[in-house]
N, C-alpha and C positions, 0 to 999 in steps of 0.2 A: 521443412525449408525453408525457416529460418536463418540457423546454422548453416545450411548450402550458399544458401545466397551470402550471408554474414562472411566464408570463408572466400567468395570467390570477390567480393569487395575488398577484401583484405591482402589479396592476392593481386590486386590490380592500384593499389594502395602501394604494394612494395615497388610500382616502375613509376618514372617519371612521366606525368601529363599536364604540367603546369601549363605547357604549349598550348593545351585546349582551355585551361581552367582558369590562367591568366588575364587571355584579353575580355570576356567578356564577365568577369571578375571587377577587371579597370573599366570597361564601359558603363559597370552597374552603379560604381562606384561615383565616376564623371556623371552620370547624368542624374545620378538618383541623389547623390547626396546633396549635392545645390540646389533642385529641383525639390528636395524635400525640405531644405530649410528656407526656399522661399515663401510655400507653400503655408510653413507654420510663421513665417515672418505679415503673410497675406493674411491671416485668417487672427494673428494678434492685431498687429497693426492696420487692420483698414480700417476705415472711415467710419463703417459704422462699429459698434460692441457686437464683438461675438456671438453671434446665433445659437440655441440651442440644438437645430440640423447639422452643426458647424462643428457640433462637440465629434465626434467619430470620426471625422477628417482629421482634425487637431490629434486623439490618440494615432491617426493611421500616421500621421505626419512625425511625429513622435519617434514611433515603432520601427519604421525605417532609417528615420537617422541612428539610430541607435545598432541597426544592422548593420548600415553603412558604414560606421565607426570600427565594427568588429571584424569586416572584412580585409583590413592588413592583413589581421591573424592568420584569417586562411589562405592567402599569401604565403607570408611567411610558412607556415607549414605545408604548402603544396611544394615550396622551391626546393625545401628539406627534406622532409620525410614526414609521409602521413598516415601517423600512426602517432601511440603514447596519450598524454594527456591534452596536449595543448589541440589534436584532433578529437578529441570526446568532447573538449571545451566547444570547437568553433561549431561543432554536429550539434550540439545543444542550442545554441546561440542561432541558429542555423532557422531553428521554428520558429520564430519570430516573425519571420517571410514564408514560411512553408502553412504555417498554421494561422496566426495573428493575423498577417496581413488580407489573407482570403476569408477570415472572418469576419474584418473588419467591413471589409468588402462589401461581404453577401448583407450584414447589416446592411450597408447605404442602398444596395437594391432594394431590398425590403422595403423602405421606404421612398422609394421613387414609384415601387408598388400604390405601398397604402395614399400616397398625393396621390396617383390617378385613379384608383379604383373607389379606394372610402375618404373622399377628399375631408368630407365632415370628423369623421374620426380625426384624420391626418389634421388637420385648423385643431381639434381640443388637445393635441398634443402638440403640436406646436410651437407653444411659446412655451413647453413645460422641459426643464431640464431633469429633473428626476429618472424620468424613461430611461433616459440616453445616457446619464453617467451610470444608474447603475448596470447598461448592458454592455457602457466599456469598460467597468470594473470587473465584470464577470468574464471578460474577452481575456482581460489581461490574467488575469487567476488561473482560464483554462491554458494560456496559455504558457504561462508561468509555468504550472501543473506539466505539463506534456515538457517542456523543457528539460525541468528536474527528471523526468523519466527519462525523458532521453538522453544526458547525460549518468544514469546508473544501468540503461538496458544498450547501450548504441544506437543509433538513426537508424543503421542498415535492417535493427533485427525489426525498428517501427515502419521499415516503407511499404509495405502493406497496407497497417491501418491509414497512416498517413496520404495515401493513394484513394483508397476507401471512403475517406472522413473528406477528400478534396472532391472526390466524386459527386459528394452530396453535394457540399457547398455549391456546386456548378451548377449541379439539377434542381438548387434552388434558386438558382439565379435564373437560371431556364426557364420557371415557374412562375418569376415573376415578371419577366419580359412577357412571355409569353399571355400573361394578366394583363399585361398593357395591354399588349395590340388587339386584345378583346377589346376591353375599356373602348379603346378606339374607333371599333369597328361599331359598334353600339351607337348611337345618335341620342345623348340626353336630351332634356325639355330644354328647350330654345336652340338647338344645334343646330346650324344649319343658317341662323337669322346672328347680326350682331352681335345679340347680348349675350349670343353661344359661342362666341370666338374665344373669349378670355378663357374658359372650360377645357377648349379645343389645345388652345395654346399650353395650358398646364400640362395638359397628358401629353401631348410630343413633346415637351420637354421631357419629361419622367423618360420617355421612350429612349429619347434620347442618349440622357445619363443611363438607361444601363444597358443599352448598347456600349456605352462606353466600360464598363464597368468587366460585360459579362467577356466579349468579342477580344479584346488586351489577355481576362484571363487566363481563357481558354485558349487563348495561340499563347500565351507566358509559362503555365502552367502544364501544358501536355502532356513531354515530357514525363512529370512526375504521376502522372494519368495514369501511364502505361508501365507503370512498376508493378502493380496490384496483377496485372494479367501477366506480362514477361517471370510476374517467379512460380506462378500455376504453370508454367511452360518447361520449369526447372525440371532436371529427373537426376539421379547420386549417376555420378561419372562427367557432369557436365562441370565441374569446375577447376579441369581442364583450365589453365592460359587461354584465351583470345583476345587478340589484338582489337580487335573489332567489338566483344564485348565489354571490351574498357572503356574502350570510348565511349561504346552507348549508354555504360554509366555512370561515367564523367560527365555526361550533356545533361541526365538526366536528376542529377543532383546539384549543380551550379546552374543551368539553365533557366530556372525560377526565382534566381536572386532577379531578375529583372523587372520583377513585380512591382519592386519599391518606386515603379515608375509611372503604375498605375494611378495613385492614387493625387499626383500631381495632373498628369492631362488630365483628367475627369473635373479637376478643380480649373484647369486654363481658362475655361469661359467664364466664371467669374473675377479670375485675371485681367480677362478684355474689357468685361466692362467695368471694372475697378479702375484701368487706364484709361478706359473712354473718361469716364466719369472726374480724373485726375486732369485730363487735356478741355473738359468741358468750365473745369470750375476754373484754370489759366485762362481760357479765354473768355470768360465773366467776370473775373478779374479785371483784366488786362484792358476792355471794353469799361467799365464802370469809372478804372484811374483814366481813362482815354477821354471819357466823360468831365469828368470832376474837374481832371487837368486841359483844359484844350490849349492848344496851343495860337 
């Protein structure tokens, strides 16, 4: 099955589908690179010190920036010929987006679930850098390890396993979302009263954050999710060229690159908060100066 799928992909690579890949890759670079650079600046240059909960977001921004920088290589391969060592390198680098990004997003979604369903445990871990650093290190090790395997084996041979792995990530995200909704439906001690509003706000924010991760992930990585079912439908003799098949395969391969935009969207609310804080600080400073130096 893997060899059959690889032969179909190679035949499609012999043809020019740059008109399909270039618009999506260009859009990914234009949206993903500056937004992730801005996210990295937001996390490192914020008024407050980098919190432990931002460690995953920091790693996500770095990973996405590296992937975006590599996109011109895939563009060059697409407009010349999708074959040879450069294609193999480009496929290996794509693992940063196909595995590393979803894995970090899944970890962030699990954190949101802990914040809503196990607040005491989350508060204990709230100021703890160690477990998040270890988690990030493991994610990088797994991602780079799969990248090396992809370089040796070729991406099409691993496509089904990647699709199944991504299915597992999305199921975990969905389980976290379901758990948060379940917690929200249960009234905790004092909820419904003035004292319970703070807890409900935290849970509501956790639900919103989980949705901001799950919904874009399901949409953007949807084409890759369909790879495994598609491969199971292949039979001997299906290796003949089909324009529609090659078009679908190219979309399956390139559309997930838009996943680089999920992290910045997730942190957009924090960026708005930072902007509001800066505006308020400027207003307070102006007011103070006016009071100190009346005309």
